[in-house]
DOGU-593059 format. One line per field, with one value per residue (C-alpha): y negated, z negated, x. Coordinates in steps of 0.2 Angstrom, whole numbers. Last residue first. Example, Ala and Ser with C-alpha at 12.3 -4.5 7.8 and 13.67 -1.06 7.14 Angstrom:
py <- [5:22]
pz <- [-36:-39]
px <- [68:62]
***
This chain:
py <- [9:19:31:46:57:51:57:56:59:60:62:66:66:79:83:97:99:88:87:82:83:76:76:62:65:48:53:67:53:47:66:69:52:56:74:68:55:67:74:92:98:116:121:127:108:108:91:76:67:51:45:40:41:35:38:32:39:33:43:42:42:33:18:15:13:15:14:17:18:16:17:31:36:49:50:33:21:35:39:20:18:34:26:10:17:27:12:2:16:18:0:-1:14:5:-10:1:-1:-9:-26:-19:-15:-5:-2:-17:-10:-5:-9:-6:-6:-8:-5:-14:-17:-33:-44:-31:-23:-41:-42:-24:-28:-45:-36:-21:-35:-44:-29:-23:-40:-56:-72:-69:-50:-51:-31:-30:-27:-35:-27:-28:-46:-51:-44:-53:-69:-66:-63:-79:-89:-81:-85:-104:-103:-97:-111:-125:-119:-120:-136:-142:-134:-144:-161:-160:-169:-182:-192:-210:-214:-198:-189:-197:-190:-172:-173:-177:-163:-152:-156:-152:-135:-132:-136:-123:-111:-114:-112:-96:-89:-94:-92:-78:-68:-68:-63:-50:-43:-45:-36:-21:-19:-19:-6:5:2:7:22:29:26:36:48:50:50:63:74:71:76:91:96:93:105:118:118:120:133:142:140:147:161:165:164:175:188:202:219:233:250:259:277:281:293:312:311:328:337:353:353:338:320:305:287:277:259:245:229:213:203:186:185:172:169:174:179:197:194:191:199:190:202:202:217:233:248:266:273:290:288:285:272:262:263:255:241:236:235:226:211:208:211:199:185:188:188:204:215:223:228:242:251:254:270:267:249:244:261:257:239:224:208:212:212:219:233:237:236:249:262:265:280:285:269:270:269:282:295:292:276:278:261:260:242:239:236:256:260:270:278:283:289:298:307:314:319:328:338:343:348:357:367:371:375:387:397:398:405:418:422:424:442:445:445:452:452:460:458:473:483:489:499:492:475:462:465:459:442:437:433:426:427:422:431:425:439:440:447:462:475:484:467:455:446:428:417:410:412:404:408:418:417:433:429:410:408:423:419:401:406:419:405:397:413:415:397:401:418:409:404:420:428:443:461:465:451:461:474:492:504:507:500:515:529:518:517:501:495:478:476:496:498:484:492:507:498:497:500:499:486:479:460:461:457:472:473:479:476:475:470:465:477:488:507:513:498:501:520:517:503:515:529:517:509:525:527:508:513:526:514:500:513:515:497:493:507:500:495:489:496:492:505:509:526:525:539:537:533:521:505:508:514:526:522:530:519:518:508:512:510:514:522:523:538:537:543:527:522:525:539:537:544:539:534:530:515:518:532:531:542:554:571:566:554:569:580:565:564:582:581:567:576:590:586:576:558:554:542:557:561:544:547:535:526:510:511:501:487:483:475:476:493:498:506:491:481:489:487:469:465:470:486:493:508:520:536:549:561:555:538:524:507:497:483:481:469:452:447:435:444:449:432:423:433:430:411:411:421:410:394:401:404:388:380:389:384:366:368:374:361:347:355:342:344:330:329:314:307:296:282:274:262:260:262:278:287:300:308:325:327:339:334:345:334:331:320:302:295:276:277:272:287:288:302:311:321:340:345:336:351:343:344:336:324:324:311:302:283:290:300:285:275:289:291:272:271:287:278:265:276:279:276:257:261:271:253:247:237:251:261:248:246:266:265:271:285:297:313:307:294:307:319:306:303:289:278:264:264:251:257:242:251:268:262:275:289:297:315:322:341:346:340:331:315:324:339:327:316:332:335:317:317:333:323:309:324:331:313:311:323:335:349:363:379:388:395:391:373:359:339:329:312:295:281:277:296:307:324:337:355:366:384:382:384:372:361:361:356:342:337:337:325:314:314:309:293:288:294:278:281:274:292:309:323:341:353:372:378:386]
pz <- [26:23:10:20:10:-4:-4:-21:-21:-38:-38:-55:-59:-55:-72:-77:-62:-52:-38:-43:-30:-33:-21:-20:-16:-23:-41:-41:-41:-58:-65:-59:-66:-83:-85:-81:-96:-107:-117:-122:-106:-99:-93:-74:-69:-78:-81:-74:-84:-75:-56:-53:-38:-37:-20:-15:1:9:22:39:48:36:26:13:-6:-12:-29:-32:-50:-56:-74:-80:-98:-93:-108:-113:-99:-87:-94:-94:-78:-72:-82:-74:-57:-59:-67:-52:-39:-48:-49:-29:-26:-35:-24:-8:3:20:15:7:23:17:27:20:2:-4:-23:-32:-50:-59:-78:-93:-101:-108:-93:-81:-88:-85:-68:-63:-68:-59:-43:-47:-49:-33:-22:-30:-27:-37:-36:-27:-28:-47:-48:-46:-64:-76:-92:-90:-84:-99:-110:-102:-103:-122:-126:-119:-127:-143:-142:-138:-153:-165:-159:-161:-178:-182:-176:-186:-201:-199:-197:-211:-225:-211:-212:-206:-189:-183:-192:-180:-165:-172:-175:-157:-153:-165:-156:-138:-146:-152:-136:-127:-140:-137:-117:-121:-131:-119:-101:-102:-116:-108:-92:-99:-108:-92:-83:-95:-94:-75:-77:-87:-76:-61:-71:-75:-57:-50:-63:-57:-37:-42:-50:-35:-24:-34:-33:-14:-13:-24:-12:3:-5:-8:10:16:5:10:29:26:17:29:20:19:13:9:9:3:7:4:-15:-22:-33:-26:-16:-8:-14:-8:-17:-16:-12:-11:-1:-1:13:17:35:38:56:66:81:77:60:44:28:11:-3:-13:-27:-29:-37:-37:-48:-45:-48:-29:-28:-43:-32:-17:-29:-34:-16:-11:-22:-15:3:0:-4:12:23:27:42:46:26:28:38:58:64:72:73:91:97:88:97:85:81:62:58:74:74:56:63:76:65:58:55:52:47:38:19:18:10:25:27:30:35:37:41:34:45:49:67:71:54:55:72:69:54:64:78:65:59:75:79:62:65:83:75:63:76:87:72:71:89:88:94:97:112:121:140:150:169:178:184:167:167:185:178:191:188:172:172:154:147:129:117:113:115:112:112:124:121:132:118:127:123:138:136:134:138:130:138:133:146:142:155:162:180:183:199:198:181:186:200:190:178:191:194:174:173:186:178:163:169:175:158:158:159:177:182:178:191:185:183:165:161:157:156:145:131:130:113:115:100:98:114:113:98:109:120:138:153:173:173:191:193:209:204:191:174:158:141:122:110:92:78:82:80:98:100:83:87:104:97:85:96:108:93:91:108:107:92:101:117:104:96:114:116:101:105:122:119:137:144:158:164:169:171:178:188:186:202:192:202:213:197:204:203:193:191:176:175:158:148:130:114:98:87:68:62:52:65:78:91:108:117:136:149:167:175:190:189:199:210:216:211:200:191:189:180:170:165:159:150:141:134:127:109:107:98:110:103:97:115:119:108:94:90:99:94:78:88:99:84:70:74:73:89:97:89:98:115:111:104:123:129:135:137:127:128:134:144:161:157:147:151:143:143:131:138:132:139:127:127:145:152:140:145:164:161:151:165:177:167:167:184:188:177:185:203:196:190:206:215:206:207:216:213:209:210:201:201:187:186:176:189:199:214:208:192:188:177:183:185:186:186:189:196:192:203:203:215:217:235:235:224:205:195:180:172:170:162:160:167:165:173:163:149:136:139:122:130:145:135:125:141:149:134:133:153:154:149:161:178:184:200:196:181:191:198:215:228:234:236:246:258:260:264:250:254:239:249:265:256:243:257:268:252:240:235:223:211:199:181:176:163:170:188:199:211:222:228:235:239:258:257:272:265:251:260:275:262:256:272:275:259:263:276:263:252:266:270:251:254:241:241:227:230:214:224:212:215:205:207:196:191:194:196:177:175:186:185:198:194:209:211:206:225:229:212:213:230:226:212:225:237:223:216:234:232:216:220:225:231:224:217:218:207:211:196:196:186:169]
px <- [-220:-203:-203:-208:-196:-186:-168:-158:-140:-131:-112:-102:-84:-70:-63:-78:-89:-102:-114:-132:-146:-162:-177:-189:-206:-212:-219:-205:-191:-198:-198:-180:-173:-183:-175:-158:-159:-169:-153:-151:-143:-142:-125:-125:-120:-104:-100:-90:-75:-78:-75:-92:-106:-123:-132:-149:-157:-173:-183:-192:-174:-162:-163:-149:-145:-127:-120:-101:-95:-78:-68:-78:-80:-95:-105:-112:-107:-112:-128:-133:-128:-140:-155:-153:-151:-165:-176:-172:-176:-193:-197:-193:-204:-219:-216:-216:-201:-202:-196:-181:-172:-157:-142:-132:-135:-118:-115:-99:-96:-79:-80:-73:-90:-98:-98:-98:-115:-123:-117:-121:-139:-140:-135:-148:-161:-156:-156:-172:-181:-185:-195:-209:-207:-207:-206:-189:-185:-199:-192:-174:-176:-186:-174:-160:-170:-175:-156:-151:-165:-162:-143:-147:-158:-145:-132:-144:-148:-130:-129:-143:-137:-120:-128:-140:-128:-123:-141:-134:-138:-130:-144:-157:-147:-146:-165:-168:-156:-166:-182:-175:-168:-187:-194:-183:-188:-205:-202:-194:-207:-220:-216:-202:-209:-225:-219:-209:-225:-235:-221:-220:-239:-239:-225:-235:-250:-239:-231:-250:-255:-241:-245:-263:-257:-245:-257:-270:-255:-252:-271:-270:-255:-263:-277:-267:-257:-273:-280:-263:-263:-280:-275:-260:-270:-266:-271:-258:-261:-244:-239:-221:-206:-201:-196:-193:-204:-202:-219:-211:-215:-226:-224:-240:-240:-255:-249:-258:-251:-243:-236:-222:-220:-204:-213:-210:-218:-208:-216:-222:-229:-243:-245:-251:-243:-236:-223:-215:-195:-192:-207:-197:-182:-192:-198:-181:-176:-191:-187:-170:-177:-190:-177:-167:-182:-192:-197:-181:-181:-194:-182:-185:-187:-204:-209:-203:-214:-229:-229:-224:-235:-233:-252:-257:-245:-251:-269:-264:-258:-240:-229:-212:-204:-188:-186:-172:-186:-199:-210:-229:-238:-256:-263:-281:-296:-296:-301:-284:-284:-303:-301:-285:-292:-307:-294:-283:-297:-303:-284:-283:-298:-292:-275:-283:-292:-275:-266:-280:-278:-260:-258:-239:-228:-212:-212:-198:-198:-191:-177:-173:-156:-153:-152:-155:-174:-170:-183:-187:-204:-207:-221:-238:-255:-272:-285:-301:-317:-324:-322:-308:-298:-294:-279:-276:-261:-245:-228:-210:-196:-180:-166:-159:-163:-165:-176:-186:-191:-196:-207:-216:-219:-230:-239:-242:-249:-261:-265:-270:-287:-292:-288:-276:-283:-286:-274:-259:-261:-262:-249:-253:-270:-283:-271:-260:-274:-284:-288:-281:-270:-268:-263:-250:-242:-240:-228:-233:-223:-224:-237:-239:-235:-229:-211:-211:-219:-212:-222:-218:-231:-225:-230:-215:-216:-213:-200:-192:-189:-183:-171:-164:-160:-152:-142:-134:-128:-123:-113:-104:-101:-96:-82:-77:-76:-67:-54:-50:-34:-25:-11:1:15:32:38:58:66:85:96:106:105:90:79:68:48:33:19:5:-10:-17:-34:-31:-39:-29:-32:-28:-11:-5:7:-7:-7:-12:-28:-26:-39:-33:-37:-25:-11:5:16:2:12:25:13:2:14:19:-1:1:16:10:-7:3:1:-15:-13:1:15:26:30:36:51:56:72:69:50:54:63:48:40:28:22:2:1:-6:7:21:12:9:26:33:42:58:68:58:67:52:64:56:62:51:46:31:19:5:-9:-13:4:13:29:31:24:35:50:46:44:60:68:61:67:84:85:78:92:105:100:98:116:121:113:120:138:148:165:176:195:202:220:224:235:250:256:273:263:255:262:252:238:229:210:198:178:163:150:131:123:114:104:107:109:127:129:130:140:135:149:153:170:186:196:213:230:244:240:225:212:208:207:199:185:181:178:169:157:153:151:139:121:124:125:143:151:153:164:177:181:175:184:194:178:168:183:183:164:152:139:144:148:155:167:172:177:186:199:200:215:216:201:201:199:210:222:221:222:211:214:202:196:179:182:184:203:206:214:223:231:235:244:253:260:266:273:284:294:297:305:315:322:328:341:347:333:337:328:322:309:295:296:306:306:318:314:319:305:306:302:293:286:281:274:273:267:247:243:229:231:249:248:237:250:264:252:249:266:273:262:271:289:296:313:330:335:328:336:329:324:323:307:311]
***
């Protein structure tokens, strides 16, 4: 054990720092304290009995602390406040002493380190501890790696911790760079496309990459560790020969070797090999890089075979091959060219090209030469006429390629064939096409061709004229582009029929570029490929817009005439009803009134003494009064608003509502403030009155409504009638058996009325009628 020295009545906290510092430096002194009185021991086993000696040592250890080249500080374990710091820490971290003493150790750490530091401080072991690598933050905000050594102490009677921080940022960075460098080297070594190896002169394989092992048929370099390099050569003795050369020259450049594959076959390689002496062991090492050229060797063999086949093909090919130099001098002519033109090589070989090529075509060949010289190796098409031995010219077509840069060719190669027959056929087709074009372009019908996707592939001028588009604008657009939504639905079915082989003719509406409706008579026929697959359709289109317009005009005139006839009939019917009503009102009612006066007079006579007739006369009076009232109602219903001198539409409707309200428990509202009756035709007012009468009858019979709202008003150039109830409603899509609504629609049509009914089960019914041009 280390001898102890007892010290009393002295604060040892600062002294302990210096003692611990000495221990950190020398490893020979341990200082402990307990409640201000502890023993101090050193390895000399010498006991100090005087406190003054200890105080003297404090100055020495204070010097060690303040001038230590490593950053050091003391912090309170409870508050983490920094209590003391040395000059090295101030210089390293950039904070002043005052700034340090106003900080906690938390302020020196980046946020991500605080949680770990708090946990570590709570679990920190006693004594001298290497706390590992931590991140600290300097005043300038930079973060450094530090290796921390610490020791728990009593400082100013508080539990504290003395910390020594060694900046290892550069060290770690250098270490990481070494690791990265090693990783890069290893990556380059392992992933190199070439095989890399090291052996000694005895043949031991020291190192190799996977490519080298795979090149020889082995899965990894481990399989080569036990083998001697001699067995990797296809021919015995080859290794000895190249080692002899290495010993003389020190290296081999682009040296071809034949190695042995694991399966026994030869592997051809191109190698760069060096011989050097290991500076550590003094051993001679062979190091090299090898590329597998087996495929190239095989290709060279195949090339030689191909050369023989190529020559045979050229000599017996039906296509002509010629080689000329940059001055248009013929250097080579294949036998097939001689057969095409009848000339032998003695007659045209080494002659200028102009001696056989047509004069007009030489101009294009001269221009082609500029392109050939500008773009070596690029093929260019060529078409020309070459002179036959008979004096005629033969059409030739092919490609020319500048191979002047290739020493094996050193010329311009032209491959071509005789296309004279094709040229004749093309001329016939061109003439036919011209005639067809004239017919199509001068046709008075539009010609429209679409492909299998219904997209426009051809239109003639007349078609463009009809639709008001140019050919470019129409090309590529599908047929639906020129239709409205209704036409698209119809056309979709028709297009499907075309794909199934149906043809036909019909009138169809299109929309022109300007938005006009174009009526056409279109005759279509499907088009099929030779295998029977649908490839499109051909349509002949005739503009019948004017014809349709005239037909529609005629139809409208007929409809108007029919309306006038119906209107006259209705007016006649209403006149008849009015006459009947007037007769009932003026004749029957007057007679019944006279009868009432007569009975009243008789009643007066009875009062004079004839009492037996009195009850009968009273009953007659009651019946006659009822008859008068019924006749009045009938008259009003028959006449309606036609008696303009005494009645009108509004008054008639009001009286109609009043009569209904007297016998039915229903609330009927009538709005007419926006209606000017004087501008309405008398016949129209009768129609409106009958429609209101008919709809109220429908509501009373079927709707079970408690409220009805009637509104009539003038709008711009039209008259609007609305009748709305809160009844049971009905499904407007269900066909009705009654004639009430039909009567309303028939009456409305006489005066161009459009009837709209909005209803659904449980939501009542609203009838809207708009009479166009209803104002005088």
